[in-house]
C-alpha positions as CSV (number, residue, x, y, z in Angstrom):
1,M,-0.7,-10.4,14.7
2,G,-1.6,-14.0,13.6
3,R,-5.2,-13.5,12.4
4,E,-5.7,-13.7,8.7
5,L,-6.9,-10.4,7.2
6,L,-6.4,-11.0,3.5
7,R,-6.0,-14.1,1.4
8,I,-5.1,-14.2,-2.3
9,H,-6.2,-17.6,-3.7
10,D,-5.1,-18.9,-7.1
11,V,-5.2,-15.4,-8.8
12,T,-4.4,-15.5,-12.5
13,K,-4.5,-12.5,-14.8
14,S,-3.6,-12.0,-18.5
15,F,-3.7,-9.0,-20.8
16,G,-3.9,-8.2,-24.5
17,R,-5.0,-10.1,-27.6
18,G,-2.2,-12.6,-27.2
19,R,-3.3,-13.0,-23.5
20,S,0.1,-12.3,-22.0
21,T,0.0,-13.8,-18.5
22,V,1.0,-11.4,-15.8
23,L,-0.1,-13.3,-12.8
24,E,-0.2,-17.1,-12.6
25,S,-1.9,-18.9,-9.7
26,V,-0.8,-16.4,-7.0
27,N,-1.4,-17.5,-3.4
28,M,-0.6,-15.1,-0.6
29,V,-1.8,-14.4,3.0
30,V,-1.5,-11.1,4.9
31,E,-2.0,-11.2,8.6
32,T,-3.7,-8.5,10.7
33,G,-1.2,-5.9,12.1
34,S,1.6,-6.9,9.7
35,I,3.6,-4.8,7.2
36,L,4.1,-7.0,4.2
37,G,6.7,-5.9,1.6
38,L,5.8,-7.0,-1.9
39,V,8.9,-7.0,-4.1
40,G,10.1,-8.2,-7.5
41,E,11.5,-7.0,-10.8
42,T,9.6,-4.5,-12.9
43,G,6.9,-6.2,-14.9
44,H,6.5,-9.2,-12.7
45,G,3.0,-8.3,-11.6
46,K,3.3,-6.4,-8.3
47,T,1.0,-3.5,-9.3
48,T,-1.4,-5.8,-11.2
49,L,-1.8,-7.8,-8.0
50,A,-2.4,-4.7,-5.9
51,R,-5.0,-3.4,-8.4
52,I,-6.8,-6.8,-8.2
53,I,-6.8,-6.6,-4.4
54,I,-8.2,-3.1,-4.4
55,G,-10.7,-4.0,-7.1
56,L,-9.4,-1.9,-10.0
57,E,-8.7,-5.0,-12.0
58,K,-10.6,-8.3,-12.3
59,A,-8.8,-11.5,-12.1
60,D,-9.3,-14.1,-14.8
61,R,-9.4,-16.8,-12.1
62,G,-9.1,-16.9,-8.4
63,K,-10.4,-14.8,-5.5
64,V,-9.6,-12.1,-3.1
65,V,-10.8,-12.9,0.5
66,F,-10.9,-10.0,2.9
67,R,-12.1,-10.4,6.5
68,G,-13.3,-13.9,5.5
69,E,-15.5,-12.7,2.5
70,V,-14.8,-13.0,-1.2
71,L,-14.6,-9.5,-2.8
72,P,-15.9,-8.6,-6.2
73,V,-14.5,-5.8,-8.4
74,L,-14.6,-2.3,-7.0
75,A,-17.8,-1.2,-8.6
76,K,-19.7,-4.1,-6.9
77,R,-18.2,-3.8,-3.4
78,H,-20.0,-2.4,-0.4
79,F,-18.7,1.0,0.8
80,D,-17.5,-0.5,4.0
81,D,-15.2,-2.9,2.2
82,C,-13.9,0.0,0.0
83,A,-13.4,2.2,3.0
84,S,-11.6,-0.5,4.9
85,M,-9.0,-1.0,2.2
86,Q,-7.2,2.1,1.0
87,Y,-4.5,2.7,-1.8
88,I,-1.6,5.1,-1.8
89,F,-0.5,5.8,-5.3
90,Q,3.1,6.2,-6.5
91,D,2.8,9.7,-7.8
92,P,1.9,12.3,-5.1
93,Y,1.6,15.0,-7.8
94,A,-1.0,13.1,-9.8
95,A,-3.0,11.8,-6.8
96,L,-4.3,15.1,-5.6
97,E,-5.8,18.1,-7.4
98,A,-3.3,21.0,-7.2
99,E,-6.0,23.6,-6.8
100,S,-7.7,21.9,-3.9
101,S,-7.0,22.9,-0.3
102,V,-6.0,20.5,2.5
103,E,-9.4,21.1,4.0
104,Q,-11.2,20.1,0.8
105,V,-9.1,17.0,0.3
106,L,-9.7,15.7,3.8
107,G,-13.3,17.1,4.0
108,E,-14.3,15.1,1.0
109,A,-13.2,11.9,2.6
110,V,-15.2,12.8,5.8
111,R,-18.3,13.6,3.7
112,L,-18.2,10.3,1.9
113,C,-17.9,8.4,5.1
114,R,-20.8,10.3,6.7
115,N,-23.0,9.9,3.7
116,H,-22.5,6.1,3.9
117,R,-23.0,6.1,7.7
118,R,-19.4,5.1,8.5
119,T,-19.2,6.7,11.9
120,S,-15.9,5.5,13.3
121,I,-13.6,7.8,11.4
122,L,-10.7,10.1,12.1
123,T,-11.2,13.8,12.0
124,P,-9.0,15.8,9.6
125,A,-7.0,17.1,12.6
126,E,-6.4,13.5,13.8
127,A,-5.4,12.3,10.4
128,L,-2.9,15.2,9.9
129,E,-1.4,14.5,13.3
130,A,-1.1,10.8,12.5
131,V,1.1,11.5,9.4
132,G,3.3,14.1,11.2
133,L,2.0,17.3,9.6
134,G,0.8,18.6,12.9
135,D,-1.7,21.5,13.5
136,Y,-4.7,21.3,11.2
137,Q,-5.5,24.9,11.5
138,G,-2.1,25.8,10.1
139,W,-2.6,23.6,7.1
140,R,-6.3,23.7,6.2
141,K,-6.2,26.6,3.8
142,R,-3.0,25.5,2.1
143,K,-3.3,24.6,-1.6
144,V,-2.0,21.2,-2.6
145,G,0.0,22.9,-5.3
146,S,2.0,24.7,-2.7
147,L,3.1,21.4,-1.0
148,S,6.3,19.5,-1.5
149,G,6.3,15.9,-2.8
150,G,6.7,14.5,0.7
151,Q,4.0,16.8,2.1
152,R,1.6,15.7,-0.7
153,Q,2.3,12.1,0.0
154,R,1.6,12.6,3.7
155,L,-1.7,14.3,2.8
156,S,-2.6,11.3,0.6
157,I,-1.9,9.0,3.5
158,A,-4.0,11.3,5.8
159,R,-6.9,11.1,3.4
160,A,-6.6,7.3,3.3
161,L,-6.7,7.2,7.1
162,I,-9.9,9.1,7.5
163,P,-12.1,6.0,7.3
164,R,-9.8,4.1,9.7
165,P,-8.9,1.4,7.1
166,E,-7.8,-2.0,8.2
167,L,-5.5,-2.3,5.2
168,I,-3.4,0.2,3.2
169,I,-1.7,-0.7,0.0
170,A,1.3,1.6,-0.7
171,D,2.3,1.2,-4.3
172,E,5.9,2.5,-4.7
173,A,4.8,5.4,-2.5
174,T,8.4,6.5,-1.8
175,S,10.0,5.9,-5.3
176,M,9.4,9.5,-6.5
177,L,10.8,11.1,-3.4
178,D,14.3,11.8,-2.4
179,L,16.0,9.4,0.0
180,H,15.3,11.4,3.1
181,S,11.6,12.1,2.3
182,G,11.2,8.4,1.3
183,L,12.5,7.2,4.6
184,E,10.2,9.7,6.5
185,I,7.2,8.3,4.6
186,A,8.2,4.7,5.4
187,E,8.5,5.7,9.1
188,V,5.0,7.2,8.9
189,F,3.7,3.8,7.7
190,Q,5.5,2.2,10.7
191,K,4.0,4.7,13.1
192,I,0.5,4.2,11.8
193,N,0.9,0.5,12.0
194,R,2.1,0.7,15.6
195,E,-0.4,3.3,16.9
196,H,-3.5,2.4,14.8
197,G,-3.0,-1.3,14.1
198,T,-3.3,-0.7,10.4
199,T,-2.0,-3.5,8.2
200,F,0.1,-2.5,5.2
201,I,1.2,-4.0,1.9
202,V,4.3,-2.0,0.8
203,I,5.3,-2.4,-2.8
204,S,8.9,-1.2,-3.2
205,H,12.2,-1.7,-5.0
206,Q,14.1,-0.1,-2.0
207,L,15.5,-2.9,0.1
208,D,16.5,-0.4,2.9
209,I,12.9,0.5,3.4
210,I,11.7,-3.1,3.2
211,K,14.3,-4.1,5.8
212,R,13.5,-1.2,8.1
213,I,9.7,-1.4,8.3
214,C,8.4,-4.7,6.9
215,T,7.6,-7.7,9.2
216,E,7.3,-10.0,6.2
217,V,8.3,-10.1,2.5
218,A,6.6,-11.8,-0.5
219,V,8.6,-12.0,-3.7
220,L,6.9,-12.1,-7.1
221,H,8.7,-13.8,-9.9
222,S,7.2,-14.3,-13.4
223,G,3.8,-13.7,-12.0
224,S,3.9,-16.1,-9.0
225,I,5.0,-15.9,-5.4
226,A,8.5,-17.3,-5.3
227,E,8.9,-17.0,-1.6
228,Q,7.1,-15.4,1.4
229,G,8.4,-15.2,4.9
230,V,9.8,-13.2,7.8
231,T,11.8,-10.2,6.4
232,S,15.2,-11.1,7.9
233,S,15.0,-14.7,6.7
234,V,14.0,-13.9,3.2
235,V,16.6,-11.1,2.8
236,E,19.5,-12.9,4.5
237,S,18.9,-16.5,3.6
238,A,16.2,-17.0,1.0
239,K,15.4,-20.7,0.2
240,D,14.7,-19.9,-3.5
241,P,17.9,-19.3,-5.6
242,Y,16.2,-16.6,-7.7
243,V,15.1,-14.8,-4.5
244,N,18.6,-15.0,-3.1
245,Q,19.9,-13.5,-6.3
246,L,17.3,-10.7,-6.3
247,M,18.1,-9.8,-2.7
248,R,21.8,-9.4,-3.5
249,A,20.9,-7.3,-6.5
250,M,18.6,-5.1,-4.5
251,E,21.3,-4.7,-1.8
252,F,23.8,-3.7,-4.5
253,F,21.5,-1.0,-6.0
254,S,20.3,0.1,-2.5
255,G,19.9,3.9,-2.0
256,G,22.0,3.6,1.1
257,I,19.4,4.8,3.6
258,S,20.7,4.3,7.1
């Protein structure tokens, strides 16, 4: 850790005819090998920021710098940049086609990488092993529709791992799962981070998960970063009064994962 992987510089974003400002001059740094928890109240810009990073939204002002290069919107990015930055969506049921097989889901990712000459990739078997699903031969013919929510989310993560990304953004990836499954998915992120060196941005309202796996926390408030720092410091003794209040509220409404 210590080397800068991603920098968000002065990012501002507004929506609608009235130009409601969602993000205002956001600055944030993510270091290689870290797991950064991105937290904040609903509507304060977490997902919008994530979508700008991944390229699905265009900032009105500011820039996303990844591996030292300023990135355009998704349609104008090189395949290598797209492959190196993957996104895990909140809803594991909407993210994958129910009629597709595990083999088809993972095989499509392999095909895209090979078509674009990205050679350093994981095999489907390696990806399934990395997310804790085990033997590929036992899973390859299973239809997505037959999988539980937790299994679908693991498959989504496995698909994202195929191109060996440097960064994975997990947008509320545990919020639609029960507490036990959510904790298991969080531990999958931690295992991938430890064994593959993958950097994560984890968006979550679940303080238990943030405290368990995140090395750093950044708090969005009214579209700006109110505070960023080591997880224990931000959670236990935040400098910003709003962040302190938010941490206490998140603790109160915690799901109680232990």
